[in-house]
C-alpha positions as CSV (number, residue, x, y, z in Angstrom):
1,M,-161.1,-201.6,5.3
2,E,-159.6,-198.4,6.8
3,K,-157.6,-200.5,9.3
4,F,-156.1,-202.4,6.3
5,R,-155.2,-199.1,4.5
6,K,-153.7,-197.7,7.7
7,Y,-151.3,-200.6,8.2
8,F,-150.7,-201.6,4.6
9,S,-150.3,-198.3,2.8
10,I,-148.7,-197.9,-0.6
11,K,-145.8,-196.0,1.1
12,N,-145.0,-198.9,3.4
13,S,-145.3,-201.4,0.6
14,V,-142.9,-199.4,-1.7
15,G,-140.4,-199.2,1.2
16,L,-140.5,-202.9,1.8
17,W,-140.1,-203.8,-1.8
18,A,-137.3,-201.3,-2.2
19,W,-135.4,-202.9,0.7
20,L,-136.1,-206.4,-0.7
21,G,-134.8,-205.2,-4.1
22,R,-131.5,-204.0,-2.5
23,V,-130.9,-206.9,-0.1
24,G,-132.3,-209.8,-2.2
25,P,-129.7,-209.8,-5.0
26,L,-126.9,-209.6,-2.5
27,T,-128.4,-212.4,-0.5
28,A,-128.8,-214.5,-3.7
29,L,-125.1,-214.0,-4.6
30,M,-124.1,-214.9,-1.1
31,I,-126.1,-218.1,-1.3
32,L,-124.4,-219.0,-4.6
33,C,-121.0,-218.3,-3.2
34,I,-121.6,-220.4,-0.1
35,T,-123.0,-223.2,-2.2
36,L,-120.0,-223.2,-4.5
37,A,-117.4,-222.8,-1.8
38,F,-118.5,-225.6,0.5
39,D,-119.2,-229.3,-0.1
40,F,-122.4,-230.1,1.8
41,N,-122.1,-233.6,3.2
42,S,-123.4,-233.4,6.7
43,W,-125.8,-231.5,8.9
44,V,-122.9,-229.5,10.3
45,S,-122.1,-228.1,6.9
46,Y,-125.7,-227.1,6.5
47,L,-125.8,-225.5,9.9
48,V,-122.6,-223.5,9.3
49,S,-123.8,-222.3,5.9
50,A,-127.2,-221.3,7.4
51,I,-125.3,-219.3,10.1
52,A,-123.1,-217.7,7.5
53,L,-126.2,-216.8,5.4
54,L,-127.9,-215.2,8.4
55,F,-124.8,-213.1,9.1
56,A,-124.6,-212.0,5.4
57,I,-128.3,-211.0,5.3
58,T,-127.8,-209.0,8.5
59,A,-124.8,-207.3,7.1
60,F,-126.5,-206.4,3.8
61,T,-129.5,-205.0,5.6
62,W,-127.5,-203.1,8.1
63,W,-125.3,-201.6,5.4
64,W,-128.3,-200.1,3.5
65,W,-129.9,-199.0,6.8
66,V,-126.8,-197.1,7.7
67,I,-126.6,-195.4,4.3
68,Y,-130.1,-194.1,4.6
69,A,-129.7,-193.2,8.3
70,V,-126.7,-191.1,7.5
71,R,-128.5,-189.4,4.6
72,D,-131.4,-188.5,7.0
73,I,-129.1,-187.2,9.6
74,F,-127.3,-185.1,7.0
75,K,-130.6,-183.6,5.8
76,L,-131.6,-182.9,9.4
77,L,-128.4,-181.1,10.1
78,N,-128.6,-179.1,6.9
79,S,-132.1,-178.0,7.7
80,A,-131.2,-177.1,11.2
81,N,-128.2,-175.1,9.9
82,K,-130.4,-173.2,7.5
83,R,-132.9,-172.3,10.2
84,F,-130.1,-171.2,12.5
85,A,-128.6,-169.0,9.8
């Protein structure tokens, strides 16, 4: 049971659900836009839309990751500046 708690903690679960809550709606909107924009009539259309969707999911995830990475770097620099002063 302790192994389960170690790898599946509440903190990790909340982080995962927070990411899904940010990326999921944008992904759903992208799926709707791709579906409305293209007329799917061959396997090539499905392949192109799947590739476009993967790029969109990657872009949405990367965008949120960058925002939080910059925030963490800013906090680190502020704390280092305060300790230096």
